[in-house]
C-alpha positions in Angstrom: -110.9 -1.7 -43.7 -108.5 0.8 -45.3 -106.6 -1.2 -48.0 -103.2 0.0 -46.8 -103.9 -1.2 -43.3 -105.3 -4.4 -44.6 -102.1 -5.1 -46.6 -99.8 -4.3 -43.7 -101.8 -6.6 -41.5 -101.9 -9.5 -44.0 -99.6 -12.4 -44.0 -97.7 -11.0 -47.0 -97.2 -7.6 -45.3 -93.9 -8.5 -43.6 -92.6 -10.2 -46.7 -93.4 -7.3 -48.9 -91.9 -4.9 -46.3 -88.6 -6.8 -46.3 -88.4 -6.8 -50.1 -89.0 -3.1 -50.4 -86.6 -2.3 -47.5 -83.9 -4.3 -49.2 -84.2 -3.0 -52.8 -85.1 0.6 -52.2 -82.6 3.3 -51.2 -83.1 4.4 -47.6 -84.5 7.8 -48.6 -86.9 6.3 -51.0 -88.1 3.7 -48.5 -88.6 6.4 -45.8 -90.6 8.5 -48.3 -92.7 5.5 -49.1 -93.3 4.7 -45.4 -94.4 8.3 -44.8 -96.7 8.1 -47.9 -98.3 4.9 -46.6 -98.8 6.5 -43.2 -100.7 9.4 -44.8 -102.7 7.0 -47.0 -103.7 4.9 -44.0 -105.1 8.0 -42.3 -106.9 9.5 -45.3 -110.2 8.2 -43.9 -110.6 9.6 -40.4 -113.7 7.5 -40.0 -111.9 4.1 -40.3 -112.0 2.0 -37.2 -108.2 2.0 -36.7 -107.9 5.7 -37.2 -110.8 6.4 -34.8 -109.2 4.1 -32.2 -105.8 5.9 -32.5 -107.6 9.3 -32.3 -109.5 8.2 -29.2 -106.4 6.9 -27.5 -104.5 10.0 -28.3 -107.3 12.2 -27.1 -107.1 10.6 -23.6 -103.3 10.6 -23.5 -103.1 14.2 -24.5 -106.1 15.4 -22.5 -108.0 16.7 -25.5 -111.6 16.2 -26.6 -112.0 13.7 -29.5 -113.0 16.5 -31.8 -109.9 18.6 -31.2 -108.4 19.5 -34.6 -104.8 18.9 -33.3 -105.6 15.2 -33.0 -105.6 14.8 -36.8 -101.9 15.6 -36.8 -101.5 13.3 -33.8 -103.0 10.4 -35.7 -100.7 11.0 -38.7 -97.7 11.2 -36.3 -98.6 7.9 -34.7 -99.0 6.1 -38.1 -95.7 7.7 -39.4 -93.8 6.4 -36.4 -95.4 3.0 -36.9 -94.5 3.0 -40.7 -90.9 4.1 -40.0 -90.6 1.5 -37.3 -91.8 -1.3 -39.6 -89.3 0.0 -42.2 -86.4 -0.1 -39.7 -87.4 -3.6 -38.6 -87.8 -4.9 -42.2 -84.5 -3.3 -43.3 -82.7 -5.0 -40.4 -84.4 -8.3 -41.2 -83.4 -8.1 -44.9 -79.7 -7.5 -43.9 -79.5 -10.5 -41.6 -78.9 -11.5 -38.0 -76.1 -9.1 -37.1 -78.0 -5.9 -38.2 -81.2 -7.3 -36.7 -79.5 -7.6 -33.3 -77.7 -4.2 -33.5 -80.4 -1.8 -34.6 -81.5 -1.2 -31.1 -79.5 -0.6 -27.9 -80.2 -1.8 -24.4 -79.9 0.6 -21.5 -77.0 -0.7 -19.2 -79.0 0.0 -16.0 -81.9 -2.0 -17.2 -79.7 -4.9 -18.3 -77.9 -4.8 -14.9 -81.2 -4.9 -13.0 -82.4 -7.9 -15.0 -79.1 -9.8 -14.6 -79.0 -9.1 -10.9 -82.4 -10.6 -10.4 -81.5 -13.6 -12.4 -78.2 -14.0 -10.6 -80.3 -14.1 -7.4 -82.3 -17.0 -8.8 -85.4 -14.9 -9.6 -87.3 -15.1 -12.9 -88.0 -11.8 -14.7 -91.2 -10.9 -16.5 -90.5 -8.2 -19.1 -93.6 -6.1 -19.5 -93.8 -3.5 -22.1 -96.1 -1.1 -24.0 -96.3 -1.0 -27.8 -94.0 1.9 -28.3 -91.1 2.8 -30.6 -90.1 -0.5 -32.1 -91.4 -3.4 -30.1 -90.1 -6.1 -32.6 -86.5 -4.9 -32.7 -86.3 -5.0 -28.9 -86.8 -8.8 -29.0 -83.6 -9.4 -31.0 -81.6 -6.9 -29.0 -82.3 -9.0 -25.9 -81.0 -12.1 -27.7 -77.8 -10.2 -28.5 -77.4 -9.6 -24.7 -77.9 -13.3 -23.9 -81.4 -12.5 -22.6 -83.7 -15.1 -24.2 -87.3 -14.7 -23.2 -90.4 -16.7 -24.1 -92.5 -14.1 -25.9 -96.2 -14.4 -25.0 -98.0 -12.9 -28.0 -101.6 -12.1 -29.0 -103.8 -15.1 -28.2 -105.5 -15.3 -31.6 -102.8 -14.8 -34.2 -103.8 -14.1 -37.8 -102.4 -12.4 -40.9 -99.2 -10.5 -40.1 -99.2 -11.9 -36.5 -98.6 -15.4 -37.9 -95.9 -14.1 -40.2 -94.2 -12.2 -37.4 -94.2 -15.3 -35.2 -92.6 -17.4 -38.0 -89.9 -14.7 -38.4 -89.2 -14.8 -34.6 -88.8 -18.5 -34.6 -86.5 -18.4 -37.6 -84.1 -16.1 -35.8 -84.1 -18.1 -32.5 -86.7 -16.2 -30.6 -89.3 -18.4 -28.8 -92.8 -17.0 -29.3 -96.1 -18.5 -28.5 -99.7 -17.1 -28.4 -101.1 -16.7 -24.9 -102.8 -20.0 -24.0 -102.8 -22.4 -21.1 -99.8 -24.4 -22.5 -97.7 -21.3 -23.1 -98.6 -19.8 -19.7 -97.6 -23.1 -18.0 -94.3 -23.0 -19.8 -93.7 -19.3 -18.9 -94.4 -20.2 -15.2 -91.9 -23.1 -15.4 -89.2 -20.9 -16.8 -89.8 -18.1 -14.3 -89.5 -20.5 -11.4 -86.2 -21.7 -12.9 -84.9 -18.1 -13.0 -85.7 -17.5 -16.7 -87.4 -14.8 -18.7 -90.9 -14.2 -20.2 -92.0 -11.1 -22.1 -95.3 -9.7 -23.1 -97.1 -6.5 -23.9 -99.5 -5.2 -21.3 -101.2 -2.1 -22.9 -103.6 -3.8 -25.3 -107.2 -3.9 -24.2 -108.2 -7.4 -23.1 -111.7 -8.6 -22.5 -110.3 -11.2 -20.1 -108.3 -8.6 -18.2 -109.1 -6.5 -15.1 -110.1 -2.9 -14.6 -107.0 -0.8 -14.0 -106.4 3.0 -13.7 -104.7 4.3 -16.9 -104.4 8.0 -17.6 -107.0 8.7 -14.9 -109.6 6.4 -16.4 -110.6 2.8 -16.0 -109.4 0.4 -18.7 -109.7 -3.4 -19.0 -106.2 -4.5 -19.5 -104.2 -7.8 -19.0 -102.7 -8.7 -15.6 -101.4 -12.2 -16.6 -97.9 -10.9 -16.4 -98.4 -9.9 -12.7 -100.1 -13.2 -11.9 -97.1 -15.1 -13.3 -94.7 -13.0 -11.3 -96.6 -13.6 -8.1 -97.0 -17.4 -8.7 -93.3 -17.8 -9.6 -91.8 -15.4 -7.1 -90.4 -13.4 -10.0 -89.9 -9.7 -10.5 -91.4 -7.6 -13.3 -89.2 -5.4 -15.4 -91.3 -2.7 -17.0 -89.8 -0.9 -20.0 -90.3 0.5 -23.5 -88.5 0.8 -26.8 -88.2 4.4 -28.0 -86.7 6.4 -30.9 -83.2 7.4 -29.7 -83.1 10.5 -31.9 -80.0 9.2 -33.8 -81.7 6.9 -36.3 -82.0 4.0 -34.0 -83.9 2.8 -30.9 -83.2 2.3 -27.3 -84.7 0.0 -24.6 -85.2 1.8 -21.2 -86.9 1.2 -17.9 -86.7 1.7 -14.2 -85.4 -1.0 -11.7 -87.5 -4.2 -11.5 -90.7 -4.3 -9.5 -91.3 -6.8 -6.7 -94.8 -8.2 -6.0 -96.2 -6.8 -2.8 -95.3 -9.1 0.0 -98.1 -8.1 2.3 -101.0 -8.9 0.0 -102.6 -12.2 -0.9 -102.0 -13.6 -4.4 -104.9 -12.0 -6.3 -104.6 -8.6 -4.7 -100.8 -8.7 -5.0 -101.2 -9.4 -8.8 -103.6 -6.6 -9.2 -101.5 -4.1 -7.3 -98.4 -5.2 -9.2 -100.1 -4.8 -12.6 -101.2 -1.3 -11.6 -97.6 -0.4 -10.6 -96.3 -1.6 -14.0 -99.0 0.4 -15.8 -98.1 3.5 -13.8 -94.5 3.2 -15.1 -95.6 2.7 -18.7 -98.1 5.6 -18.5 -95.2 7.9 -17.7 -93.3 6.9 -20.9 -96.5 7.2 -23.0 -97.3 10.6 -21.6 -93.8 11.8 -22.5 -93.8 10.3 -26.0 -97.5 10.0 -27.1 -96.7 9.9 -30.8 -94.6 6.7 -30.2 -97.5 4.8 -28.6 -98.5 2.5 -31.4 -101.8 1.3 -30.0 -104.4 0.7 -32.7 -107.2 -0.7 -30.6 -109.5 1.5 -28.4 -108.2 1.2 -24.9 -111.1 3.4 -23.6 -114.1 2.6 -25.8 -116.1 5.3 -24.1 -113.7 7.9 -25.5 -114.5 7.0 -29.1 -117.9 8.4 -30.2 -120.3 6.1 -32.1 -119.7 6.1 -35.9 
């Protein structure tokens, strides 16, 4: 693995990021983030770079070999590096800045609160865009406290990130039977659960994504159907003003005319259709480092 990527994904990655974000001037830290992004993409044959390139090829409608995709890969890693920098800088300056570095769209907030006021739980379903981590703490600032269902086999930086979340009052648990039962209980009580739904999942179902089949998670939709909850699809994007914003359409209801399994599948597809639109409009901000369509990535 590329040593830069290995360091970022290690348990010390977040701690080192916080230290550098705190001691370096902003311009220096931004320059370092851009330099790390370029270093991470120096080898276009690395598995992570190849996965980014394959994903961007599908999203942008280009063949894998298209030369423009080299620039696309660099743009994705640059967005990721600057996102980590913004997150670590906010962390290093404490709770107030952490909860203020991202803004929540008022219409999205209103839709979530209306559903909860009506006694319905809300599953927040997102793609890995913009600054996924900062969004969590923005929700807390708006008195929206979800149970975050995270990657089922945490290691390296995932463990460090989960520890940081718990320290700042965010409940986060790897996806497992116990955490899913707790999410179902909360949703039935009119609470919140949150998860990413765009990472390939060997235990998922085949869904249409950018005109292709992809095996992706549908647990969020199953939870909504079982709990009688709604799903709020949304993403976190660069706001063009040095910060981030959380946006999304009105909440989605499970289809009332379909039986449970079919309702969950149809709901998961509706959520993915919403997220596809945001990714299509902002491809460089889709920070997906795993091959969503394995067939789009040629053999090494």
